TORKOL-4160 file (C-alpha; in steps of 0.2 Angstrom, whole numbers, padded with zeros to 4 digits, m for minus):
372
<pt num="1" X="m0235" Y="0095" Z="m0075"/>
<pt num="2" X="m0252" Y="0103" Z="m0070"/>
<pt num="3" X="m0257" Y="0108" Z="m0088"/>
<pt num="4" X="m0251" Y="0091" Z="m0095"/>
<pt num="5" X="m0262" Y="0082" Z="m0082"/>
<pt num="6" X="m0277" Y="0093" Z="m0086"/>
<pt num="7" X="m0275" Y="0089" Z="m0105"/>
<pt num="8" X="m0274" Y="0071" Z="m0101"/>
<pt num="9" X="m0290" Y="0073" Z="m0090"/>
<pt num="10" X="m0299" Y="0082" Z="m0103"/>
<pt num="11" X="m0295" Y="0069" Z="m0117"/>
<pt num="12" X="m0300" Y="0055" Z="m0105"/>
<pt num="13" X="m0317" Y="0063" Z="m0102"/>
<pt num="14" X="m0320" Y="0066" Z="m0121"/>
<pt num="15" X="m0316" Y="0047" Z="m0124"/>
<pt num="16" X="m0328" Y="0042" Z="m0110"/>
<pt num="17" X="m0342" Y="0053" Z="m0116"/>
<pt num="18" X="m0340" Y="0046" Z="m0134"/>
<pt num="19" X="m0341" Y="0028" Z="m0128"/>
<pt num="20" X="m0356" Y="0031" Z="m0117"/>
<pt num="21" X="m0365" Y="0040" Z="m0131"/>
<pt num="22" X="m0363" Y="0026" Z="m0144"/>
<pt num="23" X="m0376" Y="0013" Z="m0136"/>
<pt num="24" X="m0389" Y="0027" Z="m0136"/>
<pt num="25" X="m0388" Y="0030" Z="m0155"/>
<pt num="26" X="m0389" Y="0012" Z="m0159"/>
<pt num="27" X="m0404" Y="0011" Z="m0148"/>
<pt num="28" X="m0413" Y="0025" Z="m0157"/>
<pt num="29" X="m0409" Y="0017" Z="m0174"/>
<pt num="30" X="m0416" Y="0000" Z="m0167"/>
<pt num="31" X="m0432" Y="0008" Z="m0161"/>
<pt num="32" X="m0434" Y="0017" Z="m0178"/>
<pt num="33" X="m0432" Y="0000" Z="m0187"/>
<pt num="34" X="m0444" Y="m0009" Z="m0176"/>
<pt num="35" X="m0457" Y="0005" Z="m0178"/>
<pt num="36" X="m0456" Y="0004" Z="m0197"/>
<pt num="37" X="m0458" Y="m0015" Z="m0197"/>
<pt num="38" X="m0473" Y="m0014" Z="m0186"/>
<pt num="39" X="m0481" Y="m0001" Z="m0197"/>
<pt num="40" X="m0477" Y="m0011" Z="m0212"/>
<pt num="41" X="m0484" Y="m0027" Z="m0204"/>
<pt num="42" X="m0500" Y="m0018" Z="m0199"/>
<pt num="43" X="m0502" Y="m0011" Z="m0217"/>
<pt num="44" X="m0499" Y="m0029" Z="m0224"/>
<pt num="45" X="m0512" Y="m0037" Z="m0213"/>
<pt num="46" X="m0525" Y="m0024" Z="m0217"/>
<pt num="47" X="m0522" Y="m0026" Z="m0236"/>
<pt num="48" X="m0523" Y="m0045" Z="m0235"/>
<pt num="49" X="m0539" Y="m0044" Z="m0224"/>
<pt num="50" X="m0548" Y="m0032" Z="m0236"/>
<pt num="51" X="m0542" Y="m0037" Z="m0253"/>
<pt num="52" X="m0537" Y="m0056" Z="m0251"/>
<pt num="53" X="m0520" Y="m0064" Z="m0254"/>
<pt num="54" X="m0526" Y="m0070" Z="m0271"/>
<pt num="55" X="m0528" Y="m0052" Z="m0277"/>
<pt num="56" X="m0511" Y="m0048" Z="m0271"/>
<pt num="57" X="m0502" Y="m0063" Z="m0278"/>
<pt num="58" X="m0511" Y="m0061" Z="m0295"/>
<pt num="59" X="m0506" Y="m0043" Z="m0296"/>
<pt num="60" X="m0488" Y="m0047" Z="m0292"/>
<pt num="61" X="m0488" Y="m0060" Z="m0305"/>
<pt num="62" X="m0496" Y="m0049" Z="m0318"/>
<pt num="63" X="m0483" Y="m0035" Z="m0315"/>
<pt num="64" X="m0469" Y="m0048" Z="m0316"/>
<pt num="65" X="m0460" Y="m0050" Z="m0332"/>
<pt num="66" X="m0453" Y="m0067" Z="m0327"/>
<pt num="67" X="m0460" Y="m0082" Z="m0338"/>
<pt num="68" X="m0456" Y="m0099" Z="m0331"/>
<pt num="69" X="m0449" Y="m0112" Z="m0343"/>
<pt num="70" X="m0461" Y="m0126" Z="m0348"/>
<pt num="71" X="m0456" Y="m0143" Z="m0352"/>
<pt num="72" X="m0465" Y="m0153" Z="m0366"/>
<pt num="73" X="m0476" Y="m0162" Z="m0353"/>
<pt num="74" X="m0482" Y="m0145" Z="m0346"/>
<pt num="75" X="m0486" Y="m0138" Z="m0363"/>
<pt num="76" X="m0505" Y="m0134" Z="m0366"/>
<pt num="77" X="m0513" Y="m0145" Z="m0379"/>
<pt num="78" X="m0522" Y="m0136" Z="m0394"/>
<pt num="79" X="m0533" Y="m0143" Z="m0408"/>
<pt num="80" X="m0518" Y="m0146" Z="m0419"/>
<pt num="81" X="m0511" Y="m0159" Z="m0407"/>
<pt num="82" X="m0527" Y="m0169" Z="m0408"/>
<pt num="83" X="m0530" Y="m0168" Z="m0427"/>
<pt num="84" X="m0512" Y="m0169" Z="m0434"/>
<pt num="85" X="m0509" Y="m0185" Z="m0444"/>
<pt num="86" X="m0494" Y="m0196" Z="m0437"/>
<pt num="87" X="m0481" Y="m0197" Z="m0451"/>
<pt num="88" X="m0475" Y="m0213" Z="m0443"/>
<pt num="89" X="m0488" Y="m0227" Z="m0439"/>
<pt num="90" X="m0475" Y="m0236" Z="m0427"/>
<pt num="91" X="m0481" Y="m0236" Z="m0409"/>
<pt num="92" X="m0479" Y="m0246" Z="m0393"/>
<pt num="93" X="m0497" Y="m0249" Z="m0389"/>
<pt num="94" X="m0504" Y="m0267" Z="m0387"/>
<pt num="95" X="m0518" Y="m0273" Z="m0398"/>
<pt num="96" X="m0530" Y="m0270" Z="m0383"/>
<pt num="97" X="m0524" Y="m0252" Z="m0381"/>
<pt num="98" X="m0524" Y="m0249" Z="m0399"/>
<pt num="99" X="m0542" Y="m0254" Z="m0402"/>
<pt num="100" X="m0548" Y="m0244" Z="m0387"/>
<pt num="101" X="m0539" Y="m0229" Z="m0393"/>
<pt num="102" X="m0546" Y="m0231" Z="m0411"/>
<pt num="103" X="m0564" Y="m0232" Z="m0404"/>
<pt num="104" X="m0564" Y="m0214" Z="m0400"/>
<pt num="105" X="m0574" Y="m0204" Z="m0412"/>
<pt num="106" X="m0583" Y="m0187" Z="m0413"/>
<pt num="107" X="m0602" Y="m0187" Z="m0413"/>
<pt num="108" X="m0603" Y="m0169" Z="m0420"/>
<pt num="109" X="m0603" Y="m0170" Z="m0439"/>
<pt num="110" X="m0597" Y="m0152" Z="m0442"/>
<pt num="111" X="m0578" Y="m0152" Z="m0439"/>
<pt num="112" X="m0571" Y="m0136" Z="m0432"/>
<pt num="113" X="m0557" Y="m0136" Z="m0445"/>
<pt num="114" X="m0555" Y="m0138" Z="m0463"/>
<pt num="115" X="m0555" Y="m0157" Z="m0466"/>
<pt num="116" X="m0552" Y="m0165" Z="m0483"/>
<pt num="117" X="m0557" Y="m0183" Z="m0481"/>
<pt num="118" X="m0545" Y="m0196" Z="m0486"/>
<pt num="119" X="m0546" Y="m0215" Z="m0492"/>
<pt num="120" X="m0535" Y="m0226" Z="m0481"/>
<pt num="121" X="m0527" Y="m0240" Z="m0492"/>
<pt num="122" X="m0523" Y="m0255" Z="m0481"/>
<pt num="123" X="m0512" Y="m0268" Z="m0488"/>
<pt num="124" X="m0513" Y="m0285" Z="m0479"/>
<pt num="125" X="m0497" Y="m0294" Z="m0485"/>
<pt num="126" X="m0484" Y="m0308" Z="m0481"/>
<pt num="127" X="m0469" Y="m0297" Z="m0486"/>
<pt num="128" X="m0464" Y="m0287" Z="m0501"/>
<pt num="129" X="m0476" Y="m0277" Z="m0512"/>
<pt num="130" X="m0470" Y="m0283" Z="m0530"/>
<pt num="131" X="m0483" Y="m0271" Z="m0538"/>
<pt num="132" X="m0477" Y="m0256" Z="m0529"/>
<pt num="133" X="m0471" Y="m0246" Z="m0544"/>
<pt num="134" X="m0489" Y="m0247" Z="m0552"/>
<pt num="135" X="m0496" Y="m0240" Z="m0535"/>
<pt num="136" X="m0483" Y="m0226" Z="m0535"/>
<pt num="137" X="m0490" Y="m0220" Z="m0552"/>
<pt num="138" X="m0508" Y="m0222" Z="m0545"/>
<pt num="139" X="m0505" Y="m0211" Z="m0530"/>
<pt num="140" X="m0494" Y="m0198" Z="m0538"/>
<pt num="141" X="m0500" Y="m0181" Z="m0536"/>
<pt num="142" X="m0514" Y="m0185" Z="m0524"/>
<pt num="143" X="m0504" Y="m0184" Z="m0507"/>
<pt num="144" X="m0518" Y="m0175" Z="m0497"/>
<pt num="145" X="m0532" Y="m0188" Z="m0502"/>
<pt num="146" X="m0525" Y="m0204" Z="m0496"/>
<pt num="147" X="m0515" Y="m0213" Z="m0483"/>
<pt num="148" X="m0506" Y="m0230" Z="m0483"/>
<pt num="149" X="m0505" Y="m0244" Z="m0470"/>
<pt num="150" X="m0495" Y="m0260" Z="m0473"/>
<pt num="151" X="m0497" Y="m0276" Z="m0462"/>
<pt num="152" X="m0484" Y="m0289" Z="m0465"/>
<pt num="153" X="m0475" Y="m0303" Z="m0456"/>
<pt num="154" X="m0466" Y="m0296" Z="m0441"/>
<pt num="155" X="m0450" Y="m0303" Z="m0447"/>
<pt num="156" X="m0451" Y="m0294" Z="m0464"/>
<pt num="157" X="m0440" Y="m0279" Z="m0466"/>
<pt num="158" X="m0446" Y="m0267" Z="m0480"/>
<pt num="159" X="m0433" Y="m0259" Z="m0492"/>
<pt num="160" X="m0442" Y="m0244" Z="m0499"/>
<pt num="161" X="m0433" Y="m0228" Z="m0503"/>
<pt num="162" X="m0438" Y="m0212" Z="m0494"/>
<pt num="163" X="m0447" Y="m0206" Z="m0510"/>
<pt num="164" X="m0459" Y="m0221" Z="m0510"/>
<pt num="165" X="m0477" Y="m0219" Z="m0504"/>
<pt num="166" X="m0474" Y="m0235" Z="m0495"/>
<pt num="167" X="m0459" Y="m0228" Z="m0485"/>
<pt num="168" X="m0462" Y="m0229" Z="m0466"/>
<pt num="169" X="m0480" Y="m0236" Z="m0468"/>
<pt num="170" X="m0478" Y="m0252" Z="m0459"/>
<pt num="171" X="m0488" Y="m0254" Z="m0444"/>
<pt num="172" X="m0484" Y="m0265" Z="m0429"/>
<pt num="173" X="m0490" Y="m0282" Z="m0434"/>
<pt num="174" X="m0491" Y="m0301" Z="m0429"/>
<pt num="175" X="m0492" Y="m0317" Z="m0438"/>
<pt num="176" X="m0509" Y="m0320" Z="m0447"/>
<pt num="177" X="m0514" Y="m0337" Z="m0451"/>
<pt num="178" X="m0526" Y="m0341" Z="m0466"/>
<pt num="179" X="m0544" Y="m0346" Z="m0460"/>
<pt num="180" X="m0540" Y="m0342" Z="m0442"/>
<pt num="181" X="m0545" Y="m0327" Z="m0430"/>
<pt num="182" X="m0527" Y="m0320" Z="m0432"/>
<pt num="183" X="m0532" Y="m0315" Z="m0450"/>
<pt num="184" X="m0547" Y="m0305" Z="m0443"/>
<pt num="185" X="m0535" Y="m0298" Z="m0430"/>
<pt num="186" X="m0523" Y="m0291" Z="m0443"/>
<pt num="187" X="m0538" Y="m0283" Z="m0452"/>
<pt num="188" X="m0544" Y="m0275" Z="m0436"/>
<pt num="189" X="m0526" Y="m0269" Z="m0433"/>
<pt num="190" X="m0525" Y="m0261" Z="m0450"/>
<pt num="191" X="m0542" Y="m0252" Z="m0447"/>
<pt num="192" X="m0537" Y="m0247" Z="m0429"/>
<pt num="193" X="m0521" Y="m0239" Z="m0435"/>
<pt num="194" X="m0530" Y="m0230" Z="m0449"/>
<pt num="195" X="m0543" Y="m0223" Z="m0438"/>
<pt num="196" X="m0530" Y="m0214" Z="m0428"/>
<pt num="197" X="m0529" Y="m0202" Z="m0442"/>
<pt num="198" X="m0545" Y="m0191" Z="m0441"/>
<pt num="199" X="m0544" Y="m0187" Z="m0459"/>
<pt num="200" X="m0547" Y="m0205" Z="m0465"/>
<pt num="201" X="m0565" Y="m0207" Z="m0470"/>
<pt num="202" X="m0565" Y="m0222" Z="m0481"/>
<pt num="203" X="m0555" Y="m0238" Z="m0478"/>
<pt num="204" X="m0550" Y="m0251" Z="m0492"/>
<pt num="205" X="m0543" Y="m0268" Z="m0488"/>
<pt num="206" X="m0531" Y="m0274" Z="m0502"/>
<pt num="207" X="m0517" Y="m0288" Z="m0504"/>
<pt num="208" X="m0500" Y="m0287" Z="m0511"/>
<pt num="209" X="m0506" Y="m0294" Z="m0528"/>
<pt num="210" X="m0518" Y="m0280" Z="m0531"/>
<pt num="211" X="m0516" Y="m0267" Z="m0545"/>
<pt num="212" X="m0527" Y="m0252" Z="m0550"/>
<pt num="213" X="m0537" Y="m0252" Z="m0566"/>
<pt num="214" X="m0543" Y="m0234" Z="m0565"/>
<pt num="215" X="m0534" Y="m0218" Z="m0560"/>
<pt num="216" X="m0535" Y="m0211" Z="m0542"/>
<pt num="217" X="m0547" Y="m0197" Z="m0545"/>
<pt num="218" X="m0560" Y="m0209" Z="m0552"/>
<pt num="219" X="m0558" Y="m0221" Z="m0538"/>
<pt num="220" X="m0558" Y="m0208" Z="m0525"/>
<pt num="221" X="m0574" Y="m0199" Z="m0531"/>
<pt num="222" X="m0584" Y="m0215" Z="m0533"/>
<pt num="223" X="m0580" Y="m0221" Z="m0515"/>
<pt num="224" X="m0583" Y="m0204" Z="m0507"/>
<pt num="225" X="m0600" Y="m0202" Z="m0516"/>
<pt num="226" X="m0606" Y="m0219" Z="m0510"/>
<pt num="227" X="m0619" Y="m0219" Z="m0497"/>
<pt num="228" X="m0615" Y="m0237" Z="m0492"/>
<pt num="229" X="m0600" Y="m0248" Z="m0487"/>
<pt num="230" X="m0595" Y="m0262" Z="m0499"/>
<pt num="231" X="m0595" Y="m0279" Z="m0490"/>
<pt num="232" X="m0600" Y="m0295" Z="m0498"/>
<pt num="233" X="m0615" Y="m0302" Z="m0487"/>
<pt num="234" X="m0625" Y="m0317" Z="m0493"/>
<pt num="235" X="m0634" Y="m0332" Z="m0486"/>
<pt num="236" X="m0626" Y="m0348" Z="m0492"/>
<pt num="237" X="m0637" Y="m0363" Z="m0488"/>
<pt num="238" X="m0624" Y="m0375" Z="m0494"/>
<pt num="239" X="m0610" Y="m0384" Z="m0484"/>
<pt num="240" X="m0598" Y="m0370" Z="m0486"/>
<pt num="241" X="m0611" Y="m0357" Z="m0479"/>
<pt num="242" X="m0623" Y="m0363" Z="m0466"/>
<pt num="243" X="m0614" Y="m0379" Z="m0465"/>
<pt num="244" X="m0600" Y="m0370" Z="m0456"/>
<pt num="245" X="m0612" Y="m0364" Z="m0443"/>
<pt num="246" X="m0611" Y="m0370" Z="m0425"/>
<pt num="247" X="m0626" Y="m0371" Z="m0414"/>
<pt num="248" X="m0616" Y="m0365" Z="m0399"/>
<pt num="249" X="m0616" Y="m0348" Z="m0406"/>
<pt num="250" X="m0635" Y="m0346" Z="m0402"/>
<pt num="251" X="m0644" Y="m0336" Z="m0396"/>
<pt num="252" X="m0632" Y="m0322" Z="m0400"/>
<pt num="253" X="m0631" Y="m0328" Z="m0418"/>
<pt num="254" X="m0644" Y="m0339" Z="m0425"/>
<pt num="255" X="m0642" Y="m0349" Z="m0441"/>
<pt num="256" X="m0654" Y="m0338" Z="m0450"/>
<pt num="257" X="m0642" Y="m0323" Z="m0447"/>
<pt num="258" X="m0627" Y="m0333" Z="m0452"/>
<pt num="259" X="m0618" Y="m0324" Z="m0467"/>
<pt num="260" X="m0604" Y="m0327" Z="m0479"/>
<pt num="261" X="m0593" Y="m0315" Z="m0489"/>
<pt num="262" X="m0577" Y="m0310" Z="m0496"/>
<pt num="263" X="m0562" Y="m0306" Z="m0485"/>
<pt num="264" X="m0559" Y="m0290" Z="m0495"/>
<pt num="265" X="m0570" Y="m0274" Z="m0491"/>
<pt num="266" X="m0572" Y="m0255" Z="m0492"/>
<pt num="267" X="m0580" Y="m0247" Z="m0477"/>
<pt num="268" X="m0583" Y="m0230" Z="m0470"/>
<pt num="269" X="m0577" Y="m0223" Z="m0454"/>
<pt num="270" X="m0593" Y="m0227" Z="m0444"/>
<pt num="271" X="m0592" Y="m0245" Z="m0450"/>
<pt num="272" X="m0573" Y="m0246" Z="m0447"/>
<pt num="273" X="m0576" Y="m0240" Z="m0429"/>
<pt num="274" X="m0590" Y="m0253" Z="m0426"/>
<pt num="275" X="m0577" Y="m0267" Z="m0432"/>
<pt num="276" X="m0563" Y="m0262" Z="m0420"/>
<pt num="277" X="m0574" Y="m0259" Z="m0405"/>
<pt num="278" X="m0583" Y="m0275" Z="m0406"/>
<pt num="279" X="m0582" Y="m0286" Z="m0390"/>
<pt num="280" X="m0599" Y="m0294" Z="m0392"/>
<pt num="281" X="m0597" Y="m0306" Z="m0407"/>
<pt num="282" X="m0578" Y="m0308" Z="m0407"/>
<pt num="283" X="m0577" Y="m0321" Z="m0392"/>
<pt num="284" X="m0590" Y="m0333" Z="m0400"/>
<pt num="285" X="m0582" Y="m0332" Z="m0417"/>
<pt num="286" X="m0565" Y="m0334" Z="m0410"/>
<pt num="287" X="m0571" Y="m0349" Z="m0400"/>
<pt num="288" X="m0582" Y="m0358" Z="m0412"/>
<pt num="289" X="m0578" Y="m0353" Z="m0430"/>
<pt num="290" X="m0562" Y="m0363" Z="m0434"/>
<pt num="291" X="m0557" Y="m0373" Z="m0449"/>
<pt num="292" X="m0567" Y="m0379" Z="m0458"/>
<pt num="293" X="m0576" Y="m0363" Z="m0453"/>
<pt num="294" X="m0565" Y="m0349" Z="m0460"/>
<pt num="295" X="m0568" Y="m0335" Z="m0449"/>
<pt num="296" X="m0562" Y="m0321" Z="m0461"/>
<pt num="297" X="m0577" Y="m0326" Z="m0472"/>
<pt num="298" X="m0590" Y="m0325" Z="m0459"/>
<pt num="299" X="m0586" Y="m0314" Z="m0444"/>
<pt num="300" X="m0588" Y="m0297" Z="m0452"/>
<pt num="301" X="m0602" Y="m0301" Z="m0464"/>
<pt num="302" X="m0612" Y="m0309" Z="m0450"/>
<pt num="303" X="m0609" Y="m0296" Z="m0437"/>
<pt num="304" X="m0612" Y="m0281" Z="m0448"/>
<pt num="305" X="m0628" Y="m0289" Z="m0457"/>
<pt num="306" X="m0635" Y="m0290" Z="m0439"/>
<pt num="307" X="m0629" Y="m0273" Z="m0432"/>
<pt num="308" X="m0628" Y="m0262" Z="m0448"/>
<pt num="309" X="m0637" Y="m0271" Z="m0462"/>
<pt num="310" X="m0644" Y="m0255" Z="m0470"/>
<pt num="311" X="m0627" Y="m0247" Z="m0471"/>
<pt num="312" X="m0620" Y="m0261" Z="m0482"/>
<pt num="313" X="m0621" Y="m0262" Z="m0501"/>
<pt num="314" X="m0622" Y="m0281" Z="m0499"/>
<pt num="315" X="m0608" Y="m0284" Z="m0511"/>
<pt num="316" X="m0589" Y="m0283" Z="m0511"/>
<pt num="317" X="m0578" Y="m0272" Z="m0521"/>
<pt num="318" X="m0569" Y="m0289" Z="m0524"/>
<pt num="319" X="m0574" Y="m0300" Z="m0539"/>
<pt num="320" X="m0566" Y="m0317" Z="m0539"/>
<pt num="321" X="m0566" Y="m0329" Z="m0554"/>
<pt num="322" X="m0570" Y="m0346" Z="m0547"/>
<pt num="323" X="m0574" Y="m0353" Z="m0564"/>
<pt num="324" X="m0559" Y="m0364" Z="m0565"/>
<pt num="325" X="m0564" Y="m0374" Z="m0549"/>
<pt num="326" X="m0553" Y="m0379" Z="m0534"/>
<pt num="327" X="m0551" Y="m0372" Z="m0517"/>
<pt num="328" X="m0544" Y="m0356" Z="m0522"/>
<pt num="329" X="m0550" Y="m0343" Z="m0536"/>
<pt num="330" X="m0541" Y="m0341" Z="m0552"/>
<pt num="331" X="m0524" Y="m0332" Z="m0553"/>
<pt num="332" X="m0519" Y="m0320" Z="m0567"/>
<pt num="333" X="m0502" Y="m0320" Z="m0574"/>
<pt num="334" X="m0492" Y="m0310" Z="m0586"/>
<pt num="335" X="m0500" Y="m0318" Z="m0601"/>
<pt num="336" X="m0517" Y="m0314" Z="m0595"/>
<pt num="337" X="m0514" Y="m0295" Z="m0594"/>
<pt num="338" X="m0519" Y="m0288" Z="m0611"/>
<pt num="339" X="m0529" Y="m0273" Z="m0616"/>
<pt num="340" X="m0544" Y="m0284" Z="m0621"/>
<pt num="341" X="m0543" Y="m0293" Z="m0604"/>
<pt num="342" X="m0544" Y="m0276" Z="m0595"/>
<pt num="343" X="m0558" Y="m0270" Z="m0606"/>
<pt num="344" X="m0568" Y="m0286" Z="m0603"/>
<pt num="345" X="m0566" Y="m0284" Z="m0584"/>
<pt num="346" X="m0572" Y="m0266" Z="m0585"/>
<pt num="347" X="m0587" Y="m0270" Z="m0595"/>
<pt num="348" X="m0593" Y="m0287" Z="m0589"/>
<pt num="349" X="m0604" Y="m0279" Z="m0574"/>
<pt num="350" X="m0621" Y="m0273" Z="m0579"/>
<pt num="351" X="m0630" Y="m0271" Z="m0563"/>
<pt num="352" X="m0634" Y="m0253" Z="m0558"/>
<pt num="353" X="m0629" Y="m0244" Z="m0542"/>
<pt num="354" X="m0632" Y="m0227" Z="m0534"/>
<pt num="355" X="m0647" Y="m0221" Z="m0545"/>
<pt num="356" X="m0641" Y="m0228" Z="m0561"/>
<pt num="357" X="m0622" Y="m0227" Z="m0559"/>
<pt num="358" X="m0614" Y="m0243" Z="m0566"/>
<pt num="359" X="m0602" Y="m0254" Z="m0557"/>
<pt num="360" X="m0584" Y="m0252" Z="m0561"/>
<pt num="361" X="m0569" Y="m0264" Z="m0559"/>
<pt num="362" X="m0556" Y="m0253" Z="m0551"/>
<pt num="363" X="m0542" Y="m0265" Z="m0546"/>
<pt num="364" X="m0535" Y="m0282" Z="m0552"/>
<pt num="365" X="m0527" Y="m0294" Z="m0541"/>
<pt num="366" X="m0518" Y="m0311" Z="m0544"/>
<pt num="367" X="m0533" Y="m0320" Z="m0536"/>
<pt num="368" X="m0545" Y="m0306" Z="m0534"/>
<pt num="369" X="m0553" Y="m0292" Z="m0544"/>
<pt num="370" X="m0558" Y="m0277" Z="m0534"/>
<pt num="371" X="m0575" Y="m0271" Z="m0542"/>
<pt num="372" X="m0584" Y="m0255" Z="m0541"/>
């Protein structure tokens, strides 16, 4: 009994000692952990104080292999984003927004990239382009040298195939009424859309009844080498010229500055920009030049003769046959289109231009002949 009691007593003593020793071990571990944390904190404070938090963060980021995902809105823009032509001219900008955006331009003439200038062919139509097959042949093989824009009635739905040069070339449009400011709005809308392409340097306004008389390279080279823009500007003292002037337009436009010209034109990029950014002359022409003042014959010729007269050739690329009389020029039908007729059109203009370079008729329209 005695020895058994001793054994129990010894076991009890060992158990008691083990239980009492456990808090001491934990206390030592806790003290060690606190000491390490304190040392680490002191080192961190010293590092931040002497080297700065930006250096520490930058070093950490540089060492990290983690690359955050970027959405499209976070992607950095490069030059290609600014100069890439839009393959589809459809947009949701209002006219005011479009004209504002189109007025942007570079003042540095030397481009920091290889720029091959293009001619923008702008078709102002009611709907279909019945002579499209002829234009297809005209443009074939010159894809890098031209762009096409078509302004038609908003209700018109084109049916061009994907292989056509006119496929997806419709711009957002509005109804344009003959002789009213909405016609000039349509022309400015075409110019503004074409100006969004930085590669467009020359801008030609055409109708759906126009056909080419020379090949593309001939037309392109002649236009590109010209030092002037082609817009008909003349002073008509008769009832269809100065007779349409309104005294309320003075003093901004005096009767001696009043000009008349053809609706159809060819202008360079600088003149095109001047047309779309105009807010000075537009309001008075919109207010006072209404039928029997036909604004599409007076607005651009008058404004540009005042602001940029030396840049104009003072003649249009459009030749019109008024010899048959009436309110509209002569129309040319199937029976008129013969080889001798084309030869006669090409050879009838004898005045010289650009140091002896003769004028050429490049396009024939139902009512209009585009002349160079």
